[in-house]
Structures are given as C-alpha cells and as structure tokens.
C-alpha positions in Angstrom: 104.1 127.7 111.7 101.6 125.0 112.7 101.8 123.5 116.1 103.3 120.1 116.4 101.3 116.9 117.0 102.5 114.1 119.3 100.9 110.7 119.0 101.3 107.9 121.5 100.1 104.4 120.5 97.5 102.8 122.7 98.0 99.4 124.4 101.7 99.6 124.9 103.8 100.2 128.0 106.3 102.9 128.8 108.0 102.3 125.5 104.9 103.6 123.7 105.5 104.7 120.2 105.5 108.5 119.7 105.6 110.6 116.6 106.0 114.3 116.4 104.9 116.2 113.3 105.2 120.0 112.8 104.6 122.1 109.7 106.4 125.3 108.8 104.5 127.3 106.2 106.7 130.4 106.3 107.6 129.7 102.7 104.2 128.9 101.1 106.0 127.7 97.9 107.9 125.1 99.9 106.3 124.1 103.2 108.4 122.0 105.6 107.0 119.1 107.5 109.3 117.9 110.4 108.9 114.3 111.4 110.4 112.9 114.6 110.2 109.9 116.8 108.7 106.6 115.4 106.8 106.5 112.2 104.9 103.3 112.3 101.4 101.8 111.6 100.0 103.1 114.9 101.3 106.7 114.4 101.2 107.3 110.7 97.8 108.9 110.3 98.7 112.4 111.6 101.6 112.7 109.1 99.4 111.5 106.2 96.8 114.1 107.2 99.4 116.9 107.3 100.8 115.8 103.9 97.3 115.9 102.4 96.6 119.4 104.0 99.9 120.8 102.6 99.4 119.3 99.1 95.9 120.8 98.9 97.5 124.1 98.3 99.7 122.7 95.5 103.0 124.3 96.5 106.0 124.0 94.2 107.7 121.6 96.6 107.1 119.9 100.0 110.0 119.1 102.2 109.9 116.2 104.6 112.6 116.7 107.3 113.5 113.4 109.1 116.3 114.8 111.3 114.5 113.6 114.5 113.2 110.3 113.1 114.3 107.2 115.1 112.3 104.4 113.5 110.1 103.8 110.4 108.2 100.8 109.3 106.5 100.1 105.9 103.6 102.4 106.9 105.9 105.3 106.9 107.3 104.3 103.6 103.7 104.2 102.3 103.2 107.8 103.4 106.4 108.9 101.5 105.1 107.2 98.4 101.6 108.7 98.9 103.2 112.2 99.2 105.1 111.7 96.0 102.2 110.3 94.1 99.7 113.0 95.3 102.4 115.7 94.6 102.7 114.4 91.1 99.0 115.0 90.6 99.2 118.7 91.6 102.7 119.4 90.2 104.5 119.4 93.6 108.0 118.1 94.0 108.7 116.0 97.1 112.0 116.6 98.8 113.5 114.7 101.7 115.9 116.4 104.1 118.1 115.1 106.9 117.4 111.5 106.0 118.9 109.1 108.6 121.1 106.3 107.3 118.5 103.6 108.1 115.9 105.5 106.1 118.3 106.0 103.1 118.9 102.3 103.1 115.2 101.5 103.1 114.6 104.0 100.3 117.4 102.5 98.2 116.4 98.8 98.8 112.8 99.4 98.0 113.4 101.5 94.9 111.6 104.5 96.4 114.8 106.6 96.1 114.7 106.2 92.3 111.0 107.0 92.3 111.5 110.2 94.1 114.2 111.3 91.6 111.8 111.2 88.7 111.1 114.6 87.2 107.7 116.2 87.3 105.6 116.3 84.2 106.3 119.4 82.0 102.8 120.9 82.7 101.3 121.7 86.0 97.5 121.8 86.6 96.4 125.2 88.1 92.7 124.8 87.8 90.2 123.0 85.6 91.4 123.2 82.0 94.3 125.7 82.6 97.7 123.9 82.6 100.9 126.0 82.6 104.5 125.2 82.2 106.2 123.9 85.3 109.2 126.2 84.5 106.9 129.2 84.7 105.2 128.0 87.9 
C-alpha cells in the first residue's frame, strides 16, 4: 500500500482545500485509489499523477473510491475522464466506488456516467504488436 498524500492549497486561510490520496496495490489486477477531501483545481495534480502511475502497469481495472470526498469541481471531473480515456488505451476498466450523491448527480448531468459504462474494446494491447482478447486477459 502506498502512503497517502495530503495537499493544502496555497493562498487560502484556515479553510484551505485539502485532498487525500492513497493507493492500495494489494491486488495488482485491481489497484484501489482512495480519494478524500476536496478535489479541486488547486489539488487535482496528485490524483492525476497517481492515476497515471497506476495505469502505467495496465491493470485489468482501477477503482477510484470516493467514500471520503466532500467536494469536487470540474477539474476532478476531468481527472475521472482522463482515467477512463487512458484506461481505454491500455485495456483497463475504470470503476468508481462509494460515489457520494453530489458526485453521482454531476456524473449523470454531464454524461460521464454513460461514458464510464461503455465496454472496453475486445482486444487489449499487451506490447508492441501483440494484442490479446480482453476475455483471456
């Protein structure tokens, strides 16, 4: 399990925006990224970096757990779409877990929920020139 990251935004008072991100790789086929606090423009970079690190290994699925998320702006939505798009490139399914009601509403209104429900392509790139069936992956 990777240690968590806490980010506080600069230039704000005691109500400073904080984000916590931790990664559990105990199941290498389905790493879990826990996201808590406020996912906003000033704090989104560590989550995007973790998503990119996890997707570099092309696991079967990546789970984003939002149980402790309190707020998200469009930057956070952008990271979810980025994770889905990059996952599609390497044959990784993106799963969302413990989605708060406000986030579910945002995902529905913006159409991202329907995007996330799209199936993966039938082939999965393993290396240069060697695709294999997603069912056998």
